[in-house]
Structures are given as structure tokens and as C-alpha cells.
C-alpha positions in Angstrom: 29.3 -57.5 191.2 28.2 -58.1 194.7 24.8 -56.9 193.8 24.9 -59.8 191.6 25.2 -62.0 194.3 23.1 -61.2 196.3 20.6 -61.7 193.4 21.5 -64.8 192.8 21.7 -66.2 196.7 17.6 -64.6 196.9 16.4 -66.4 194.0 18.1 -69.8 194.7 16.1 -69.2 198.6 12.9 -68.4 197.0 12.8 -71.3 194.8 14.2 -73.6 197.7 11.3 -72.8 199.4 8.7 -73.2 196.3 10.0 -76.8 195.8 9.5 -77.7 199.4 5.5 -76.6 199.2 5.3 -78.4 196.4 6.5 -81.6 198.1 4.6 -81.0 201.1 1.3 -81.0 199.6 2.6 -84.0 197.3 3.4 -85.7 200.6 -0.2 -84.9 202.4 -2.3 -85.9 199.6 -4.5 -88.9 201.0 -4.3 -92.4 199.3 -7.1 -94.3 197.8 -7.8 -97.2 199.9 -8.3 -100.5 196.8 -8.6 -103.8 196.2 -6.4 -105.2 193.2 -7.0 -108.3 190.7 -4.4 -109.7 188.5 -5.2 -109.9 185.0 -5.5 -113.8 184.0 -4.7 -115.3 180.8 -7.5 -117.8 180.0 -9.3 -119.8 177.0 -12.1 -118.3 176.0 -15.3 -119.9 174.1 -16.6 -118.4 171.1 -20.1 -118.6 171.7 -22.0 -116.2 170.0 -26.0 -115.9 170.0 -28.4 -114.4 167.5 -32.4 -114.1 168.1 -34.7 -115.2 165.0 -37.9 -116.3 164.4 -38.6 -119.9 163.8 -40.1 -120.6 159.7 -42.0 -123.4 158.7 -38.9 -125.3 156.6 -41.1 -125.8 153.3 -44.8 -123.7 152.9 -47.2 -124.0 149.9 -50.1 -122.5 148.2 -52.5 -124.7 147.4 -54.4 -122.9 144.3 -55.9 -124.7 140.5 -54.0 -123.7 137.1 -56.8 -121.5 136.4 -59.0 -119.0 137.7 -62.8 -119.0 137.7 -63.4 -122.7 138.3 -65.7 -124.0 140.8 -64.2 -126.1 143.9 -66.4 -129.2 144.1 -64.5 -130.6 147.4 -62.4 -129.6 149.9 -60.9 -133.0 151.6 -59.1 -131.6 154.7 -59.6 -129.2 157.8 -57.0 -126.7 159.2 -55.1 -128.6 161.6 -55.1 -131.7 159.4 -51.6 -133.5 158.7 -51.1 -134.4 154.9 -48.5 -136.5 153.2 -46.8 -135.5 150.2 -49.0 -136.1 147.1 -52.2 -136.5 148.8 -55.6 -135.3 147.4 -56.8 -132.3 149.4 -59.3 -130.3 146.6 -61.1 -131.6 143.7 -62.7 -129.1 141.4 -66.0 -129.5 139.6 -65.4 -132.3 137.1 -67.9 -131.1 134.2 -65.1 -130.1 131.7 -62.9 -133.4 132.5 -66.2 -135.6 132.0 -67.0 -133.9 128.7 -63.0 -134.7 127.7 -63.0 -138.4 128.6 -66.2 -139.3 126.7 -64.3 -137.2 123.7 -61.5 -139.3 124.6 -63.6 -142.8 124.4 -64.6 -141.8 121.3 -61.2 -141.3 119.9 -59.6 -144.5 121.4 -62.9 -146.4 119.3 -62.2 -144.9 116.1 -58.2 -145.6 116.9 -58.8 -149.2 117.7 -61.2 -150.0 114.6 -59.0 -148.7 111.9 -55.8 -151.0 113.1 -57.2 -154.2 112.0 -58.3 -152.0 108.0 -54.7 -150.7 108.3 -53.2 -154.0 108.6 -55.3 -155.2 106.0 -54.1 -152.4 103.7 -57.5 -150.1 103.7 -56.1 -147.5 104.7 -52.4 -145.8 104.2 -50.0 -145.3 107.2 -50.2 -141.9 106.9 -54.0 -141.7 108.1 -53.1 -144.1 111.0 -50.5 -142.0 112.0 -53.0 -139.2 112.1 -55.5 -141.2 114.0 -52.6 -142.2 117.1 -51.9 -138.3 116.9 -55.1 -137.4 117.5 -55.8 -139.9 120.1 -51.9 -138.7 121.9 -53.6 -135.4 122.0 -56.5 -136.3 123.6 -55.1 -138.2 126.5 -52.8 -135.7 127.5 -55.7 -133.0 127.1 -57.8 -135.7 129.9 -54.2 -135.9 132.1 -53.9 -131.8 132.2 -57.7 -131.6 133.2 -57.0 -134.5 135.5 -54.2 -132.5 137.3 -56.5 -129.6 137.5 -59.3 -130.9 139.3 -57.3 -133.3 141.9 -55.3 -130.6 143.6 -52.7 -132.6 146.0 -49.9 -131.3 148.5 -46.9 -131.5 147.1 -45.4 -131.2 150.5 -46.0 -133.4 154.1 -47.2 -130.8 156.6 -50.1 -129.2 158.1 -53.1 -126.9 157.2 -52.3 -123.6 158.1 -55.0 -121.9 156.0 -58.9 -122.5 154.7 -59.8 -119.8 152.3 -63.1 -121.6 150.8 -65.7 -124.0 151.3 -67.2 -126.7 148.9 -68.9 -125.0 146.0 -67.2 -121.9 145.9 -65.9 -119.9 142.8 -62.2 -120.4 143.0 -61.0 -116.4 142.4 -57.4 -115.6 143.2 -56.9 -116.4 146.8 -55.4 -119.8 147.4 -57.8 -122.5 148.1 -55.1 -123.7 151.0 -52.2 -123.0 153.3 -49.7 -126.3 154.2 -47.0 -125.6 156.0 -44.2 -128.3 156.6 -43.3 -128.0 160.6 -41.1 -131.1 160.9 -38.3 -130.0 160.6 -38.7 -126.6 160.8 -35.7 -123.6 160.8 -34.5 -120.7 161.7 -33.1 -117.9 159.4 -30.1 -116.1 161.3 -27.9 -112.9 160.5 -24.2 -113.4 161.5 -21.7 -111.0 161.4 -18.7 -111.1 158.5 -16.1 -112.4 161.1 -18.0 -115.4 161.9 -18.0 -116.2 157.9 -14.8 -118.8 157.9 -16.1 -120.2 161.4 -19.7 -121.4 160.3 -20.3 -124.9 158.4 -23.1 -126.8 157.0 -23.4 -129.7 159.3 -22.3 -127.7 162.5 -24.1 -128.1 165.5 -26.6 -125.1 166.8 -28.6 -125.0 170.3 -31.5 -123.6 170.4 -34.1 -122.1 173.0 -37.4 -120.4 172.9 -38.6 -118.1 175.8 -42.3 -119.9 176.2 -39.9 -123.1 177.3 -37.3 -122.1 179.5 -36.8 -124.9 181.3 -36.2 -126.8 177.4 -33.1 -126.8 175.3 -33.6 -127.8 171.3 -31.0 -128.5 169.0 -30.0 -128.0 165.2 -27.6 -128.3 162.5 -26.4 -126.1 160.1 -27.8 -126.7 156.6 -27.2 -124.1 154.4 -24.8 -120.8 154.6 -25.7 -118.2 151.7 -23.1 -117.4 149.5 -23.2 -113.5 149.8 -22.9 -110.7 152.5 -25.3 -107.6 153.2 -23.0 -104.7 152.1 -25.1 -102.6 154.3 -25.4 -104.8 157.9 -21.8 -106.6 156.9 -23.7 -109.8 157.9 -24.7 -113.2 155.8 -27.6 -115.3 156.6 -27.4 -118.7 157.6 -30.4 -121.5 158.0 -30.6 -124.2 160.1 -32.5 -126.9 160.2 -34.5 -128.0 163.5 -36.2 -131.4 164.3 -39.9 -130.9 165.4 -41.0 -134.7 165.8 -42.5 -133.7 169.0 -44.1 -130.9 167.3 -43.4 -128.6 170.5 -41.8 -125.3 167.9 -44.1 -123.8 165.9 -43.4 -121.4 163.5 -43.9 -117.9 164.6 -42.1 -118.3 167.7 -38.9 -116.0 169.2 -35.4 -118.2 169.0 -32.4 -117.6 170.7 -29.4 -119.6 168.6 -26.3 -120.0 170.2 -23.1 -121.0 167.6 -20.0 -122.4 169.0 -17.3 -120.7 166.8 -14.3 -122.5 168.5 -12.2 -120.6 171.1 -9.6 -118.2 171.6 -6.7 -117.5 173.9 -7.5 -113.8 176.1 -7.2 -112.0 178.8 -9.8 -112.0 181.5 -10.6 -109.1 184.1 -13.4 -108.9 186.8 -16.7 -107.2 185.4 -16.9 -104.6 188.3 -13.2 -103.4 187.3 -14.7 -102.0 183.7 -16.2 -98.6 183.5 -17.8 -96.9 181.0 -17.2 -93.3 180.1 -20.1 -91.2 180.3 -21.9 -89.8 176.8 -19.6 -92.1 175.2 -18.9 -95.8 174.2 -15.2 -95.8 175.8 -14.6 -98.7 178.6 -11.4 -98.0 180.9 -9.6 -99.7 183.9 -7.5 -98.8 186.3 -4.4 -100.5 186.3 -2.1 -100.4 189.7 1.8 -99.7 189.4 3.8 -98.4 191.8 1.1 -98.0 193.9 -0.3 -95.3 191.4 -3.5 -96.3 189.9 -2.8 -95.5 185.8 -5.9 -95.1 183.8 -6.6 -97.3 180.1 -8.9 -97.4 177.6 -10.0 -101.1 176.9 -12.0 -102.9 174.3 -13.5 -105.4 175.8 -14.9 -109.0 174.4 -17.6 -111.2 175.4 -19.1 -111.8 179.2 -17.4 -114.9 180.9 -19.4 -115.5 184.3 -18.1 -112.6 186.0 -15.2 -111.6 184.3 -14.6 -109.9 180.9 -12.7 -110.6 178.3 -10.3 -107.6 177.1 -9.4 -107.3 173.7 -7.0 -104.8 174.3 -5.5 -102.4 176.8 -4.3 -105.0 179.9 -1.6 -107.4 179.9 -1.7 -110.7 181.6 -0.7 -110.3 185.2 -1.3 -106.7 185.1 -3.2 -105.3 188.4 -6.5 -103.9 188.0 -8.6 -101.5 190.5 -11.6 -103.5 191.6 -13.2 -100.9 194.7 -13.1 -97.6 195.1 -13.1 -96.5 191.7 -15.2 -93.8 192.0 -12.5 -92.3 193.8 -9.7 -92.5 191.3 -7.8 -91.0 188.8 -5.3 -91.1 186.5 -2.3 -90.7 188.2 -3.8 -91.2 191.6 -2.1 -92.5 194.9 -3.2 -95.9 196.2 -2.7 -98.3 199.3 -3.6 -101.8 198.2 -6.1 -103.4 200.7 -5.0 -107.0 202.0 -2.0 -107.3 199.9 
């Protein structure tokens, strides 16, 4: 019995010595000197930027109805402005002229038969046949006139001319015309914003070639279906261009204001990225101890970042000496 008592006393003494040593190590551990800043609750504007190319609002290839005809005259040059319905190309009128002569003959025959019919010299069927023949010939002439007088279906500017007067039309369009006032920009927007984008919504536009100028457009069309591979939907933005400053093919940045939300902002310097992963984290200081927190980040607002999850308003995050911190590190707050 006495022997057992001695062993217990010895074990207790050993345990006491071990505990004392652990406390001494913890007490001697150096604290990390850092600054902290409280996470702030704030209203965050949901402004999203998307990039795309500027396109003509409409464009059209000028081609005759049939191939193998000679081009009589091309009435415009590259860079010329044209109006809707303006005559831009005339084709070889030979066939049209022949049918026009034939129309005159048919009209004369019909006009000669009308008084004969009225006098009872020919039947109703005969005059109706003559009238039908006249109508057919008039339609033939009208169609030929459309074919030899090629007009622009849109108002715009000539951007390509592929033939000269006298050439034989093959397959390549004679002219290409673009409507550049207004212009349009087609952008792909993430599906999360589908409820916020409306027709008529104003959109700000910027181009690198004119860094000091701001342009304004409006949403003119929202495509009804989403792309299942990218989870995006297309939006067409109509951009006025009366001054012709903007041109098709320019690279543009469009900014959409989707409204606002309540967010939690922390200094951007406090957010760290885990090497080799996409994880973002901060150090929250509580009771002079650093706690490593994974966070989901939103948009940049000046020198702050909106934290979507991981930090609550009022919690203090470390902003300096971040490379020295670790989860559970003792800290001393500077100038608190």
C-alpha cells in the first residue's frame, strides 16, 4: 500500500513539471504586432462591366436577283453615305428595254380592242384575255426594272465595292452597306443578372481609343434563351452615333448598373490568396488571437472589397504583418 502511494506522488510530480514547461513556452511566445480594421456594413452598387466589339446596327449586301448580268453603272463609292431606297447600281437594261417595247405593243392592242368590245364586235372573254396579257406584261416589266435598278434597303455608308462599271456580276456582292448611326454592341451577361436587365436600361460605354470620352446606349433587345454551355444570355445595346465617332470593329467596355445591395467591406490589403488555389482568406482578430477565415469575395469598391461570406460587420481584420500570422497566432494590436 505504501509503495502505491509513492508511485502516485511521483506521477503527479512529473505531470506538474510537464504542465509548467508548456505554460512557460506559451508565455514566452512572441506576439505579432499588427493593425486591425473593423468590417463595415455598406450599400454596394452592382455595376458590372462586359467587353465586346461594336457592330453596325444593320448591314446589307447589294446583289442583283440573278447572276450572269452585266453591271451598267455603280453610282456610289466606298465611304459614301446612302439613304434608304437610294439607287446605287444599275444593270444592263437590254432585256428591260425589249420587254418595255413589248409592253407598248400589248397596251396598244388592248386599247384598240376596247372600243370594239364596247360596240359588241368581240366577246367579254376576248377582252378579258387581252387585259390579262397586259397585266402579265406589266408585271414582267416591273420585275425587270427592280432587277436593273438596285436600291439600298437601309440608310448607311458604303464599306465595300467589289466591281467596276461594265463588269459581269458573278457571286460576290457588288456593294456592302453598313448602318453606323446608330450602332450596337452585343454582350454576354451572366445568368444571375437576368432579372435585373430590362429593355430601355441605360448602359455606359467606353472605348480605349477615346479614353476621355463617355458614350451612352440603351438596352434594345434581350435574347430570351440562355446559352447552356456558358450560362449567359445575350443583350443588344443600341448606341447613338450621330457624330460618327464610333466605328464598327472597335473594342468596347459596357457598364451595366444592376442596382445595389447591402454588403460587408474590408480593406483589400487584408484579403489573401492561398497559393495554388482560388481560396481567399483573412485573419480575424478576437481576444488578441488571429483566426484564419476563408471568405467569398465580391466586387472591388475603391480600396475595399465586398465580402459575400466569412466575415460579419464589426469584426476586426488584420491589415499588416499578414505574412507572420497564422491560425491561432497571438497578436498585439498596434495603436488600438
